[in-house]
TIBA-218435 format. One record per residue (C-alpha): residue number from 1; residue in three letters; x, y, z. Coordinates in steps of 0.1 Angstrom, whole numbers, plus 5000, padded with zeros to 4 digits. Example, Ala and Ser with C-alpha at 12.3 -4.5 7.8 and 13.67 -1.06 7.14 Angstrom:
<recs>
<i 1&aa ALA&X 5123&Y 4955&Z 5078>
<i 2&aa SER&X 5137&Y 4989&Z 5071>
</recs>
This chain:
<recs>
<i 1&aa MET&X 7948&Y 1524&Z 4792>
<i 2&aa SER&X 7931&Y 1551&Z 4810>
<i 3&aa ARG&X 7894&Y 1547&Z 4817>
<i 4&aa LEU&X 7872&Y 1573&Z 4833>
<i 5&aa HIS&X 7848&Y 1562&Z 4860>
<i 6&aa HIS&X 7816&Y 1549&Z 4845>
<i 7&aa LEU&X 7782&Y 1533&Z 4850>
<i 8&aa PRO&X 7775&Y 1500&Z 4835>
<i 9&aa LEU&X 7743&Y 1500&Z 4809>
<i 10&aa PHE&X 7729&Y 1468&Z 4823>
<i 11&aa HIS&X 7720&Y 1455&Z 4856>
<i 12&aa PRO&X 7746&Y 1427&Z 4866>
<i 13&aa ARG&X 7718&Y 1399&Z 4873>
<i 14&aa LEU&X 7704&Y 1405&Z 4838>
<i 15&aa VAL&X 7737&Y 1401&Z 4822>
<i 16&aa ARG&X 7743&Y 1368&Z 4842>
<i 17&aa ASP&X 7709&Y 1355&Z 4832>
<i 18&aa ARG&X 7717&Y 1363&Z 4796>
<i 19&aa ILE&X 7750&Y 1345&Z 4798>
<i 20&aa ARG&X 7735&Y 1313&Z 4809>
<i 21&aa THR&X 7714&Y 1312&Z 4776>
<i 22&aa LEU&X 7745&Y 1308&Z 4757>
<i 23&aa ASP&X 7763&Y 1275&Z 4743>
<i 24&aa LYS&X 7793&Y 1271&Z 4764>
<i 25&aa GLY&X 7809&Y 1252&Z 4734>
<i 26&aa LEU&X 7812&Y 1287&Z 4717>
<i 27&aa PHE&X 7843&Y 1294&Z 4739>
<i 28&aa ALA&X 7863&Y 1265&Z 4726>
<i 29&aa LEU&X 7850&Y 1269&Z 4689>
<i 30&aa HIS&X 7864&Y 1304&Z 4687>
<i 31&aa GLN&X 7895&Y 1302&Z 4709>
<i 32&aa PRO&X 7918&Y 1299&Z 4679>
<i 33&aa THR&X 7907&Y 1333&Z 4666>
<i 34&aa ILE&X 7910&Y 1350&Z 4700>
<i 35&aa SER&X 7943&Y 1334&Z 4707>
<i 36&aa THR&X 7958&Y 1349&Z 4675>
<i 37&aa TRP&X 7947&Y 1384&Z 4686>
<i 38&aa LEU&X 7959&Y 1379&Z 4721>
<i 39&aa ALA&X 7991&Y 1368&Z 4707>
<i 40&aa HIS&X 7994&Y 1398&Z 4687>
<i 41&aa LEU&X 7985&Y 1420&Z 4716>
<i 42&aa ARG&X 8011&Y 1403&Z 4740>
<i 43&aa SER&X 8039&Y 1407&Z 4714>
<i 44&aa GLY&X 8033&Y 1444&Z 4706>
<i 45&aa ASP&X 8023&Y 1438&Z 4671>
<i 46&aa LEU&X 7990&Y 1457&Z 4677>
<i 47&aa ASP&X 8008&Y 1487&Z 4688>
<i 48&aa ASP&X 8032&Y 1488&Z 4661>
<i 49&aa THR&X 8006&Y 1482&Z 4632>
<i 50&aa SER&X 7987&Y 1511&Z 4619>
<i 51&aa GLU&X 7948&Y 1512&Z 4626>
<i 52&aa VAL&X 7939&Y 1510&Z 4590>
<i 53&aa LYS&X 7954&Y 1478&Z 4584>
<i 54&aa LEU&X 7937&Y 1461&Z 4613>
<i 55&aa HIS&X 7902&Y 1472&Z 4606>
<i 56&aa GLY&X 7891&Y 1449&Z 4580>
<i 57&aa GLY&X 7905&Y 1418&Z 4597>
<i 58&aa PHE&X 7890&Y 1429&Z 4632>
<i 59&aa LEU&X 7856&Y 1435&Z 4616>
<i 60&aa GLU&X 7858&Y 1401&Z 4596>
<i 61&aa ARG&X 7872&Y 1379&Z 4623>
<i 62&aa ILE&X 7858&Y 1394&Z 4656>
<i 63&aa PHE&X 7825&Y 1407&Z 4645>
<i 64&aa GLY&X 7820&Y 1383&Z 4615>
<i 65&aa ASP&X 7833&Y 1348&Z 4628>
<i 66&aa VAL&X 7832&Y 1353&Z 4665>
<i 67&aa LEU&X 7800&Y 1375&Z 4669>
<i 68&aa GLY&X 7780&Y 1361&Z 4641>
<i 69&aa TYR&X 7773&Y 1390&Z 4618>
<i 70&aa HIS&X 7769&Y 1384&Z 4581>
<i 71&aa THR&X 7794&Y 1403&Z 4563>
<i 72&aa MET&X 7788&Y 1412&Z 4524>
<i 73&aa ALA&X 7809&Y 1379&Z 4516>
<i 74&aa THR&X 7785&Y 1359&Z 4537>
<i 75&aa ALA&X 7753&Y 1377&Z 4529>
<i 76&aa GLN&X 7720&Y 1358&Z 4529>
<i 77&aa LYS&X 7695&Y 1366&Z 4502>
<i 78&aa GLY&X 7714&Y 1398&Z 4492>
<i 79&aa ARG&X 7715&Y 1411&Z 4528>
<i 80&aa TRP&X 7745&Y 1417&Z 4552>
<i 81&aa GLU&X 7747&Y 1430&Z 4587>
<i 82&aa ILE&X 7781&Y 1446&Z 4592>
<i 83&aa GLU&X 7799&Y 1470&Z 4566>
<i 84&aa ALA&X 7833&Y 1487&Z 4567>
<i 85&aa GLU&X 7836&Y 1523&Z 4561>
<i 86&aa ARG&X 7801&Y 1532&Z 4562>
<i 87&aa ARG&X 7793&Y 1567&Z 4549>
<i 88&aa VAL&X 7769&Y 1588&Z 4571>
<i 89&aa ARG&X 7747&Y 1615&Z 4564>
<i 90&aa GLY&X 7762&Y 1651&Z 4568>
<i 91&aa GLY&X 7797&Y 1639&Z 4558>
<i 92&aa GLY&X 7823&Y 1614&Z 4570>
<i 93&aa SER&X 7826&Y 1576&Z 4573>
<i 94&aa ALA&X 7823&Y 1553&Z 4603>
<i 95&aa ASP&X 7851&Y 1527&Z 4605>
<i 96&aa GLY&X 7823&Y 1502&Z 4604>
<i 97&aa ALA&X 7785&Y 1498&Z 4612>
<i 98&aa ILE&X 7761&Y 1470&Z 4623>
<i 99&aa GLY&X 7729&Y 1472&Z 4608>
<i 100&aa LEU&X 7707&Y 1459&Z 4579>
<i 101&aa PHE&X 7720&Y 1466&Z 4546>
<i 102&aa GLU&X 7707&Y 1454&Z 4510>
<i 103&aa GLY&X 7720&Y 1472&Z 4479>
<i 104&aa ARG&X 7715&Y 1510&Z 4484>
<i 105&aa ASN&X 7691&Y 1505&Z 4512>
<i 106&aa ALA&X 7707&Y 1505&Z 4549>
<i 107&aa GLN&X 7696&Y 1511&Z 4583>
<i 108&aa VAL&X 7727&Y 1515&Z 4607>
<i 109&aa LEU&X 7719&Y 1502&Z 4643>
<i 110&aa ALA&X 7754&Y 1510&Z 4656>
<i 111&aa PRO&X 7782&Y 1530&Z 4641>
<i 112&aa ILE&X 7816&Y 1515&Z 4649>
<i 113&aa GLU&X 7847&Y 1537&Z 4655>
<i 114&aa LEU&X 7882&Y 1520&Z 4655>
<i 115&aa LYS&X 7917&Y 1532&Z 4666>
<i 116&aa GLY&X 7951&Y 1517&Z 4669>
<i 117&aa ALA&X 7959&Y 1499&Z 4698>
<i 118&aa ALA&X 7983&Y 1529&Z 4710>
<i 119&aa GLN&X 7953&Y 1554&Z 4710>
<i 120&aa PHE&X 7938&Y 1563&Z 4743>
<i 121&aa LEU&X 7899&Y 1564&Z 4737>
<i 122&aa GLU&X 7896&Y 1595&Z 4758>
<i 123&aa HIS&X 7925&Y 1614&Z 4740>
<i 124&aa ALA&X 7919&Y 1632&Z 4707>
<i 125&aa LYS&X 7956&Y 1630&Z 4698>
<i 126&aa GLY&X 7959&Y 1662&Z 4679>
<i 127&aa ARG&X 7926&Y 1660&Z 4665>
<i 128&aa SER&X 7893&Y 1679&Z 4671>
<i 129&aa LEU&X 7875&Y 1648&Z 4685>
<i 130&aa THR&X 7884&Y 1618&Z 4707>
<i 131&aa PRO&X 7874&Y 1586&Z 4694>
<i 132&aa ILE&X 7845&Y 1585&Z 4717>
<i 133&aa GLN&X 7833&Y 1617&Z 4704>
<i 134&aa GLN&X 7838&Y 1606&Z 4670>
<i 135&aa GLY&X 7816&Y 1576&Z 4676>
<i 136&aa TRP&X 7787&Y 1597&Z 4692>
<i 137&aa ASP&X 7792&Y 1620&Z 4662>
<i 138&aa TYR&X 7784&Y 1593&Z 4638>
<i 139&aa ALA&X 7757&Y 1579&Z 4658>
<i 140&aa ASN&X 7740&Y 1615&Z 4659>
<i 141&aa LYS&X 7741&Y 1615&Z 4620>
<i 142&aa THR&X 7722&Y 1581&Z 4618>
<i 143&aa PRO&X 7690&Y 1589&Z 4637>
<i 144&aa GLU&X 7678&Y 1553&Z 4634>
<i 145&aa SER&X 7709&Y 1539&Z 4653>
<i 146&aa ARG&X 7706&Y 1529&Z 4690>
<i 147&aa TRP&X 7742&Y 1518&Z 4702>
<i 148&aa ILE&X 7777&Y 1530&Z 4694>
<i 149&aa ILE&X 7809&Y 1508&Z 4695>
<i 150&aa VAL&X 7842&Y 1523&Z 4700>
<i 151&aa SER&X 7874&Y 1501&Z 4701>
<i 152&aa ASN&X 7912&Y 1502&Z 4699>
<i 153&aa TYR&X 7915&Y 1465&Z 4699>
<i 154&aa ARG&X 7928&Y 1464&Z 4736>
<i 155&aa GLU&X 7894&Y 1475&Z 4748>
<i 156&aa THR&X 7859&Y 1476&Z 4732>
<i 157&aa ARG&X 7831&Y 1497&Z 4747>
<i 158&aa LEU&X 7794&Y 1495&Z 4739>
<i 159&aa TYR&X 7773&Y 1527&Z 4746>
<i 160&aa ALA&X 7736&Y 1532&Z 4741>
<i 161&aa LYS&X 7722&Y 1568&Z 4728>
<i 162&aa SER&X 7693&Y 1568&Z 4753>
<i 163&aa ARG&X 7718&Y 1566&Z 4782>
<i 164&aa GLY&X 7745&Y 1592&Z 4770>
<i 165&aa PRO&X 7784&Y 1587&Z 4771>
<i 166&aa GLY&X 7787&Y 1582&Z 4809>
<i 167&aa ALA&X 7775&Y 1548&Z 4808>
<i 168&aa TYR&X 7789&Y 1518&Z 4787>
<i 169&aa GLU&X 7799&Y 1484&Z 4789>
<i 170&aa LEU&X 7836&Y 1475&Z 4787>
<i 171&aa PHE&X 7852&Y 1445&Z 4770>
<i 172&aa LEU&X 7889&Y 1440&Z 4774>
<i 173&aa LEU&X 7907&Y 1419&Z 4748>
<i 174&aa GLN&X 7929&Y 1401&Z 4774>
<i 175&aa ASP&X 7895&Y 1390&Z 4792>
<i 176&aa LEU&X 7884&Y 1371&Z 4761>
<i 177&aa ALA&X 7909&Y 1344&Z 4771>
<i 178&aa SER&X 7885&Y 1332&Z 4801>
<i 179&aa GLU&X 7852&Y 1315&Z 4793>
<i 180&aa GLU&X 7834&Y 1340&Z 4817>
<i 181&aa GLY&X 7849&Y 1373&Z 4798>
<i 182&aa PHE&X 7843&Y 1357&Z 4763>
<i 183&aa LEU&X 7808&Y 1347&Z 4770>
<i 184&aa ARG&X 7799&Y 1382&Z 4783>
<i 185&aa PHE&X 7814&Y 1396&Z 4751>
<i 186&aa VAL&X 7792&Y 1375&Z 4730>
<i 187&aa ALA&X 7761&Y 1379&Z 4752>
<i 188&aa LEU&X 7762&Y 1417&Z 4748>
<i 189&aa LEU&X 7778&Y 1422&Z 4714>
<i 190&aa GLY&X 7768&Y 1391&Z 4694>
<i 191&aa ARG&X 7745&Y 1391&Z 4664>
<i 192&aa ASP&X 7715&Y 1376&Z 4684>
<i 193&aa ALA&X 7717&Y 1403&Z 4711>
<i 194&aa LEU&X 7714&Y 1432&Z 4687>
<i 195&aa LEU&X 7698&Y 1420&Z 4655>
<i 196&aa SER&X 7673&Y 1389&Z 4664>
<i 197&aa GLY&X 7644&Y 1411&Z 4677>
<i 198&aa PRO&X 7609&Y 1415&Z 4660>
<i 199&aa LYS&X 7616&Y 1446&Z 4646>
<i 200&aa PHE&X 7647&Y 1465&Z 4638>
<i 201&aa GLY&X 7659&Y 1481&Z 4669>
<i 202&aa GLU&X 7638&Y 1462&Z 4692>
<i 203&aa SER&X 7664&Y 1435&Z 4700>
<i 204&aa PRO&X 7670&Y 1414&Z 4733>
<i 205&aa LEU&X 7697&Y 1438&Z 4741>
<i 206&aa TYR&X 7674&Y 1468&Z 4742>
<i 207&aa GLU&X 7648&Y 1450&Z 4761>
<i 208&aa MET&X 7675&Y 1440&Z 4785>
<i 209&aa LEU&X 7685&Y 1480&Z 4786>
<i 210&aa LEU&X 7649&Y 1489&Z 4793>
<i 211&aa ALA&X 7646&Y 1461&Z 4820>
<i 212&aa SER&X 7678&Y 1475&Z 4838>
<i 213&aa GLU&X 7664&Y 1508&Z 4838>
<i 214&aa ARG&X 7633&Y 1496&Z 4854>
<i 215&aa THR&X 7652&Y 1476&Z 4880>
<i 216&aa GLU&X 7672&Y 1505&Z 4889>
<i 217&aa ARG&X 7641&Y 1527&Z 4894>
<i 218&aa GLU&X 7624&Y 1501&Z 4916>
<i 219&aa ILE&X 7657&Y 1499&Z 4938>
<i 220&aa THR&X 7658&Y 1535&Z 4941>
<i 221&aa GLU&X 7619&Y 1538&Z 4949>
<i 222&aa ARG&X 7623&Y 1510&Z 4976>
<i 223&aa LEU&X 7654&Y 1526&Z 4991>
<i 224&aa TYR&X 7639&Y 1562&Z 4992>
<i 225&aa ALA&X 7605&Y 1547&Z 5008>
<i 226&aa LYS&X 7628&Y 1530&Z 5035>
<i 227&aa TYR&X 7648&Y 1562&Z 5040>
<i 228&aa ARG&X 7619&Y 1583&Z 5048>
<i 229&aa GLY&X 7607&Y 1564&Z 5073>
<i 230&aa ILE&X 7641&Y 1559&Z 5090>
<i 231&aa ARG&X 7649&Y 1595&Z 5088>
<i 232&aa ALA&X 7616&Y 1607&Z 5106>
<i 233&aa GLN&X 7626&Y 1583&Z 5134>
<i 234&aa LEU&X 7661&Y 1597&Z 5137>
<i 235&aa PHE&X 7656&Y 1633&Z 5132>
<i 236&aa ASP&X 7646&Y 1641&Z 5168>
<i 237&aa GLU&X 7673&Y 1620&Z 5183>
<i 238&aa LEU&X 7702&Y 1634&Z 5160>
<i 239&aa ARG&X 7693&Y 1669&Z 5169>
<i 240&aa ARG&X 7696&Y 1663&Z 5208>
<i 241&aa LYS&X 7731&Y 1646&Z 5201>
<i 242&aa GLN&X 7745&Y 1675&Z 5181>
<i 243&aa VAL&X 7733&Y 1701&Z 5209>
<i 244&aa ARG&X 7751&Y 1678&Z 5233>
<i 245&aa ILE&X 7783&Y 1677&Z 5213>
<i 246&aa ARG&X 7785&Y 1714&Z 5212>
<i 247&aa CYS&X 7781&Y 1715&Z 5249>
<i 248&aa LEU&X 7808&Y 1690&Z 5254>
<i 249&aa ALA&X 7831&Y 1709&Z 5231>
<i 250&aa GLY&X 7823&Y 1742&Z 5249>
<i 251&aa LEU&X 7831&Y 1726&Z 5283>
<i 252&aa GLY&X 7866&Y 1717&Z 5271>
<i 253&aa GLN&X 7856&Y 1680&Z 5269>
<i 254&aa GLY&X 7865&Y 1677&Z 5232>
<i 255&aa LYS&X 7876&Y 1640&Z 5232>
<i 256&aa ARG&X 7842&Y 1631&Z 5246>
<i 257&aa ALA&X 7825&Y 1653&Z 5220>
<i 258&aa LEU&X 7844&Y 1634&Z 5192>
<i 259&aa GLU&X 7834&Y 1601&Z 5205>
<i 260&aa LEU&X 7796&Y 1611&Z 5204>
<i 261&aa LEU&X 7802&Y 1626&Z 5169>
<i 262&aa ASP&X 7815&Y 1595&Z 5156>
<i 263&aa GLU&X 7785&Y 1578&Z 5167>
<i 264&aa VAL&X 7763&Y 1604&Z 5152>
<i 265&aa GLU&X 7780&Y 1605&Z 5118>
<i 266&aa ALA&X 7767&Y 1571&Z 5110>
<i 267&aa GLU&X 7733&Y 1586&Z 5110>
<i 268&aa LEU&X 7738&Y 1615&Z 5086>
<i 269&aa VAL&X 7722&Y 1614&Z 5053>
<i 270&aa THR&X 7717&Y 1648&Z 5038>
<i 271&aa PRO&X 7740&Y 1675&Z 5028>
<i 272&aa ALA&X 7729&Y 1700&Z 5056>
<i 273&aa ASP&X 7736&Y 1672&Z 5083>
<i 274&aa LYS&X 7772&Y 1665&Z 5068>
<i 275&aa ARG&X 7778&Y 1704&Z 5068>
<i 276&aa GLU&X 7767&Y 1704&Z 5104>
<i 277&aa SER&X 7788&Y 1675&Z 5112>
<i 278&aa LEU&X 7820&Y 1689&Z 5099>
<i 279&aa GLU&X 7816&Y 1720&Z 5117>
<i 280&aa LEU&X 7810&Y 1702&Z 5150>
<i 281&aa ARG&X 7840&Y 1681&Z 5143>
<i 282&aa ALA&X 7861&Y 1713&Z 5137>
<i 283&aa VAL&X 7850&Y 1726&Z 5171>
<i 284&aa ALA&X 7853&Y 1693&Z 5189>
<i 285&aa CYS&X 7889&Y 1689&Z 5175>
<i 286&aa GLU&X 7900&Y 1723&Z 5185>
<i 287&aa SER&X 7885&Y 1716&Z 5221>
<i 288&aa ALA&X 7906&Y 1683&Z 5221>
<i 289&aa GLY&X 7937&Y 1703&Z 5211>
<i 290&aa LEU&X 7938&Y 1684&Z 5177>
<i 291&aa MET&X 7947&Y 1716&Z 5156>
<i 292&aa PRO&X 7956&Y 1699&Z 5121>
<i 293&aa GLU&X 7922&Y 1680&Z 5122>
<i 294&aa ALA&X 7903&Y 1711&Z 5132>
<i 295&aa ALA&X 7918&Y 1730&Z 5103>
<i 296&aa ARG&X 7909&Y 1700&Z 5076>
<i 297&aa ALA&X 7873&Y 1699&Z 5088>
<i 298&aa TRP&X 7867&Y 1737&Z 5086>
<i 299&aa LEU&X 7883&Y 1735&Z 5050>
<i 300&aa ALA&X 7858&Y 1705&Z 5042>
<i 301&aa CYS&X 7831&Y 1725&Z 5056>
<i 302&aa ALA&X 7839&Y 1757&Z 5036>
<i 303&aa GLN&X 7834&Y 1734&Z 5002>
<i 304&aa LEU&X 7798&Y 1729&Z 5012>
<i 305&aa VAL&X 7789&Y 1764&Z 5019>
<i 306&aa GLU&X 7788&Y 1798&Z 5005>
<i 307&aa GLY&X 7791&Y 1836&Z 5014>
<i 308&aa ALA&X 7797&Y 1846&Z 5050>
<i 309&aa ALA&X 7797&Y 1809&Z 5061>
<i 310&aa LYS&X 7824&Y 1802&Z 5036>
<i 311&aa GLN&X 7846&Y 1830&Z 5047>
<i 312&aa ARG&X 7842&Y 1821&Z 5083>
<i 313&aa ALA&X 7852&Y 1784&Z 5075>
<i 314&aa LEU&X 7880&Y 1793&Z 5055>
<i 315&aa THR&X 7894&Y 1818&Z 5081>
<i 316&aa GLU&X 7891&Y 1794&Z 5110>
<i 317&aa SER&X 7909&Y 1768&Z 5088>
<i 318&aa ALA&X 7938&Y 1791&Z 5080>
<i 319&aa ARG&X 7942&Y 1802&Z 5117>
<i 320&aa LEU&X 7940&Y 1765&Z 5131>
<i 321&aa ALA&X 7968&Y 1756&Z 5105>
<i 322&aa LEU&X 7991&Y 1783&Z 5115>
<i 323&aa ALA&X 7984&Y 1772&Z 5151>
<i 324&aa SER&X 7995&Y 1737&Z 5144>
<i 325&aa GLY&X 8027&Y 1748&Z 5125>
<i 326&aa ASP&X 8014&Y 1740&Z 5091>
<i 327&aa GLU&X 8022&Y 1772&Z 5070>
<i 328&aa LEU&X 8020&Y 1754&Z 5038>
<i 329&aa GLY&X 7984&Y 1744&Z 5047>
<i 330&aa ALA&X 7974&Y 1779&Z 5056>
<i 331&aa LEU&X 7988&Y 1793&Z 5025>
<i 332&aa PHE&X 7969&Y 1768&Z 5006>
<i 333&aa VAL&X 7935&Y 1779&Z 5026>
<i 334&aa THR&X 7943&Y 1817&Z 5018>
<i 335&aa LYS&X 7945&Y 1809&Z 4981>
<i 336&aa ALA&X 7912&Y 1789&Z 4982>
<i 337&aa ALA&X 7897&Y 1821&Z 5001>
<i 338&aa ARG&X 7909&Y 1843&Z 4973>
<i 339&aa ALA&X 7895&Y 1820&Z 4946>
<i 340&aa ALA&X 7863&Y 1824&Z 4963>
<i 341&aa GLY&X 7864&Y 1864&Z 4965>
<i 342&aa PHE&X 7877&Y 1866&Z 5000>
<i 343&aa GLU&X 7910&Y 1880&Z 5012>
<i 344&aa LEU&X 7928&Y 1870&Z 5043>
<i 345&aa PRO&X 7959&Y 1893&Z 5044>
<i 346&aa THR&X 7971&Y 1889&Z 5077>
<i 347&aa LEU&X 7970&Y 1851&Z 5078>
<i 348&aa GLU&X 7987&Y 1849&Z 5043>
<i 349&aa HIS&X 8015&Y 1871&Z 5053>
<i 350&aa THR&X 8022&Y 1851&Z 5084>
<i 351&aa ALA&X 8022&Y 1819&Z 5063>
<i 352&aa ARG&X 8046&Y 1834&Z 5036>
<i 353&aa VAL&X 8068&Y 1847&Z 5064>
<i 354&aa GLY&X 8069&Y 1814&Z 5079>
<i 355&aa LEU&X 8076&Y 1795&Z 5046>
<i 356&aa GLN&X 8104&Y 1822&Z 5036>
<i 357&aa LEU&X 8085&Y 1828&Z 5003>
<i 358&aa ASP&X 8092&Y 1867&Z 5007>
<i 359&aa ASP&X 8126&Y 1881&Z 4995>
<i 360&aa ALA&X 8134&Y 1894&Z 5027>
<i 361&aa ASN&X 8133&Y 1861&Z 5043>
<i 362&aa VAL&X 8149&Y 1837&Z 5019>
<i 363&aa GLY&X 8183&Y 1823&Z 5030>
<i 364&aa ARG&X 8173&Y 1819&Z 5066>
<i 365&aa ASP&X 8170&Y 1781&Z 5062>
<i 366&aa SER&X 8193&Y 1756&Z 5047>
<i 367&aa ALA&X 8189&Y 1749&Z 5009>
<i 368&aa PRO&X 8178&Y 1714&Z 5014>
<i 369&aa ASP&X 8150&Y 1728&Z 5038>
<i 370&aa ARG&X 8138&Y 1752&Z 5011>
<i 371&aa LEU&X 8139&Y 1724&Z 4986>
<i 372&aa ALA&X 8118&Y 1702&Z 5008>
<i 373&aa ARG&X 8091&Y 1730&Z 5011>
<i 374&aa ALA&X 8092&Y 1739&Z 4973>
<i 375&aa GLU&X 8083&Y 1702&Z 4967>
<i 376&aa ALA&X 8056&Y 1703&Z 4990>
<i 377&aa LEU&X 8042&Y 1734&Z 4974>
<i 378&aa VAL&X 8043&Y 1714&Z 4939>
<i 379&aa ALA&X 8023&Y 1686&Z 4957>
<i 380&aa SER&X 7997&Y 1709&Z 4970>
<i 381&aa GLY&X 7992&Y 1725&Z 4936>
<i 382&aa MET&X 8005&Y 1757&Z 4946>
<i 383&aa ASN&X 8028&Y 1759&Z 4915>
<i 384&aa LYS&X 8036&Y 1795&Z 4912>
<i 385&aa GLU&X 8048&Y 1799&Z 4947>
<i 386&aa ALA&X 8069&Y 1767&Z 4940>
<i 387&aa ILE&X 8084&Y 1781&Z 4908>
<i 388&aa ILE&X 8093&Y 1813&Z 4925>
<i 389&aa ALA&X 8110&Y 1790&Z 4955>
<i 390&aa LEU&X 8124&Y 1765&Z 4929>
<i 391&aa ARG&X 8140&Y 1794&Z 4905>
<i 392&aa SER&X 8156&Y 1809&Z 4936>
<i 393&aa LEU&X 8174&Y 1776&Z 4947>
<i 394&aa GLN&X 8183&Y 1771&Z 4909>
<i 395&aa GLN&X 8202&Y 1805&Z 4907>
<i 396&aa LYS&X 8219&Y 1798&Z 4941>
<i 397&aa PRO&X 8221&Y 1759&Z 4945>
<i 398&aa THR&X 8248&Y 1763&Z 4972>
<i 399&aa GLY&X 8243&Y 1734&Z 4996>
<i 400&aa LEU&X 8226&Y 1711&Z 4974>
<i 401&aa ASP&X 8243&Y 1678&Z 4965>
<i 402&aa ASP&X 8239&Y 1662&Z 4931>
<i 403&aa ALA&X 8208&Y 1641&Z 4944>
<i 404&aa ALA&X 8191&Y 1672&Z 4956>
<i 405&aa ARG&X 8199&Y 1690&Z 4924>
<i 406&aa GLY&X 8181&Y 1662&Z 4905>
<i 407&aa ARG&X 8151&Y 1667&Z 4927>
<i 408&aa LEU&X 8150&Y 1704&Z 4920>
<i 409&aa ALA&X 8149&Y 1697&Z 4883>
<i 410&aa LEU&X 8120&Y 1673&Z 4886>
<i 411&aa ALA&X 8100&Y 1695&Z 4909>
<i 412&aa LEU&X 8105&Y 1724&Z 4886>
<i 413&aa GLY&X 8096&Y 1706&Z 4855>
<i 414&aa ARG&X 8063&Y 1694&Z 4873>
<i 415&aa ALA&X 8053&Y 1729&Z 4884>
<i 416&aa LEU&X 8060&Y 1745&Z 4850>
<i 417&aa TYR&X 8039&Y 1719&Z 4832>
<i 418&aa ALA&X 8010&Y 1724&Z 4859>
<i 419&aa GLU&X 8011&Y 1761&Z 4855>
<i 420&aa TYR&X 8025&Y 1770&Z 4819>
<i 421&aa GLY&X 8020&Y 1737&Z 4797>
<i 422&aa ILE&X 8042&Y 1711&Z 4785>
<i 423&aa ASP&X 8065&Y 1731&Z 4761>
<i 424&aa LEU&X 8080&Y 1750&Z 4789>
<i 425&aa ALA&X 8085&Y 1720&Z 4809>
<i 426&aa LEU&X 8103&Y 1702&Z 4778>
<i 427&aa SER&X 8125&Y 1732&Z 4775>
<i 428&aa HIS&X 8134&Y 1732&Z 4811>
<i 429&aa PHE&X 8142&Y 1695&Z 4810>
<i 430&aa ARG&X 8164&Y 1700&Z 4778>
<i 431&aa ASN&X 8183&Y 1725&Z 4798>
<i 432&aa GLU&X 8189&Y 1703&Z 4826>
<i 433&aa LEU&X 8201&Y 1674&Z 4806>
<i 434&aa GLU&X 8229&Y 1695&Z 4794>
<i 435&aa VAL&X 8242&Y 1698&Z 4830>
<i 436&aa LEU&X 8230&Y 1666&Z 4847>
<i 437&aa THR&X 8255&Y 1638&Z 4844>
<i 438&aa ASP&X 8243&Y 1611&Z 4868>
<i 439&aa ALA&X 8227&Y 1583&Z 4847>
<i 440&aa GLU&X 8198&Y 1578&Z 4871>
<i 441&aa GLN&X 8191&Y 1613&Z 4875>
<i 442&aa ARG&X 8187&Y 1616&Z 4835>
<i 443&aa ARG&X 8167&Y 1586&Z 4833>
<i 444&aa ALA&X 8143&Y 1602&Z 4860>
<i 445&aa VAL&X 8141&Y 1633&Z 4837>
<i 446&aa TYR&X 8133&Y 1612&Z 4807>
<i 447&aa VAL&X 8107&Y 1593&Z 4825>
<i 448&aa LEU&X 8090&Y 1624&Z 4840>
<i 449&aa ALA&X 8091&Y 1639&Z 4806>
<i 450&aa GLY&X 8073&Y 1610&Z 4790>
<i 451&aa GLU&X 8046&Y 1609&Z 4818>
<i 452&aa LEU&X 8040&Y 1646&Z 4814>
<i 453&aa LEU&X 8037&Y 1641&Z 4776>
<i 454&aa GLU&X 8014&Y 1613&Z 4781>
<i 455&aa ASP&X 7992&Y 1633&Z 4802>
<i 456&aa ALA&X 7991&Y 1660&Z 4777>
<i 457&aa GLY&X 7981&Y 1637&Z 4751>
<i 458&aa ARG&X 8013&Y 1637&Z 4730>
<i 459&aa ILE&X 8020&Y 1599&Z 4730>
<i 460&aa ASP&X 8044&Y 1596&Z 4701>
<i 461&aa GLU&X 8066&Y 1623&Z 4720>
<i 462&aa ALA&X 8061&Y 1604&Z 4752>
<i 463&aa ILE&X 8073&Y 1571&Z 4736>
<i 464&aa GLU&X 8104&Y 1588&Z 4723>
<i 465&aa ALA&X 8111&Y 1603&Z 4759>
<i 466&aa TYR&X 8108&Y 1569&Z 4775>
<i 467&aa ARG&X 8134&Y 1559&Z 4751>
<i 468&aa GLY&X 8158&Y 1588&Z 4761>
<i 469&aa ARG&X 8150&Y 1615&Z 4734>
<i 470&aa ILE&X 8135&Y 1647&Z 4741>
</recs>
């Protein structure tokens, strides 16, 4: 499953300390239950079973038996701690909820959103909200809640309302087969972690969250204090070295300037330092005759500056790309300049002529060479230019063998998807499948169609494409 980069909720040391307090015998005690769910995962049964059919069993067996929450069936003194299909204020029902429930009285600590194993947690799958957004929506409708749990059985996530959706703890079902993974699951999601505090919401897990935030602040403050002292010591020496680098580059000693710059870059910490370093690298590389590296350095510098400084950096990058014979790179830079509000017409025209993108120049190079350039345009994200070049080849494919025509079909499909969306790409693939006869080429088309459909969030259609049906 696709998982975006995220920050953990808890400091690793505090998690390890909590795990040490658990009885390791819990692992052996609950392995039969975990093994059953793992067997369903490995056999594909979880993928083939509708999410609704699994909800009750997952809440009862995993949250009830393994994590220790009292269900209505195991309620003590008329009070239970986990409930399925919990209605929330403002309409709608969470698939489950952890809290304190007694008759009509309810305090929801953590709404639970459950989806089928084939559902990506970051994808809406045709709905207005993703599963993660649904979980947060339920939490916002229950002001007393402090946590959000979202799961598709393959993976379960724990969010804290106070930290936002960018930070969470991740638990993979397959990791529960190991003692370490299982004990971490119980340590952070178990009943004692969420409900054993002196008051509702003031649980050991909440205290660990506060302690983690304090630890992070303390580490940040120590590092910043150390940084201030080191920065003051290095500032004067750093400036002297930067002046020397410019002098060396101006005297044609680019390689020596680069050697000195490599030493200096380890000392750079602020954004201003890094901008200065990139400009110095560009100047030194050009002095050393390293034109491609100089072009890339100016392009990186352009991303850190605005106004006239950005225009200068982009102009230099395009100029040096052309000087190194990289017309494709130069065209990319001119497009970046246009997006920033600058025009580089002379450099753009030179690049287009070199790439034979203008009608007057089409046909000078062989069809395989033109196909290779078009594929490079797709890889660089210049899809409009790629589509023009690929359409021209598609209309006059003379010189392309069967393998090259298969590459053309795939490249054009990628470009159409990136520029116009999945439906136009699918239409293109269907047309190509009518003329492609080689089994491997047809398979490649189906696989690419599946990947693009999956990227577009149309998972059911992606599965059909992987099976050879579009």
